[in-house]
Residue, then its C-alpha position, 0 to 999 in steps of 0.5 A: m148630532l144636528t150636523k149629520e141631520l143637516e148634511l142629510a137634509m142638504q143632500q135631499l134639498p140643496k136649496l134649504t133655508v134655516r126655517q125649513l131645516a128646523t121644521q124638518i128636524g122637528m124643532k122650532v127655529r128659536t130652539f134650533y138657533r140656541h143649539w149653536r154658538e154665535t160664531n157658528t150659526p145655522k145659517k153660516l153652517l148651511e152656507k158652508k155646506k152649500v159651498e162644499f156641495a157645490k165644490r164636489y159637484l163641480i169636480t165630479n161633473c166635469d162634463k157639464k157646463i156651469a149653467e147646467i150645474a147652477r140649474e141643478l143646484q137650484f140657482c136662478d141663473h149661472y151668473y148668480f151662481s158664479k158670483w156666489f161661488r166666487r164670494n165664498v171660495g175666492v175663484s170662479p167655478q170654472q177656475y176652481r174646476m181647472m185647479t189641481h188638488k194641491e192648488r185647491e188645498a192651498l186655496e183652502r189654507k189661505k182662506e182659513r188663515k184669512l178667517r183666523r186673522k179676521k176673528e183675532a182683529 
């Protein structure tokens, strides 16, 4: 239930905080957090949705420069956007844009394996 509301809110406001999201849904922040397991906090889910949104935006707007995309996604500058994107995806926005579909899928699988190993340890 909350995941659909989260996606809708993300489309309307890409730079959304957990507090703003809870308020928009009509919940107190503490109650909102109780709906989530410890491993999948609202903040982590929000970050994941931002990453997915940025990936889609990069691929569908190939004619735009990275700086334009960073501005449209409400990042303070393209340097911070690139750093944030690299930390979350593993490659720069430009590299991600140049990858083929198969290369992107392989990158996702690699990241998932890394997360599973981290959880097991």
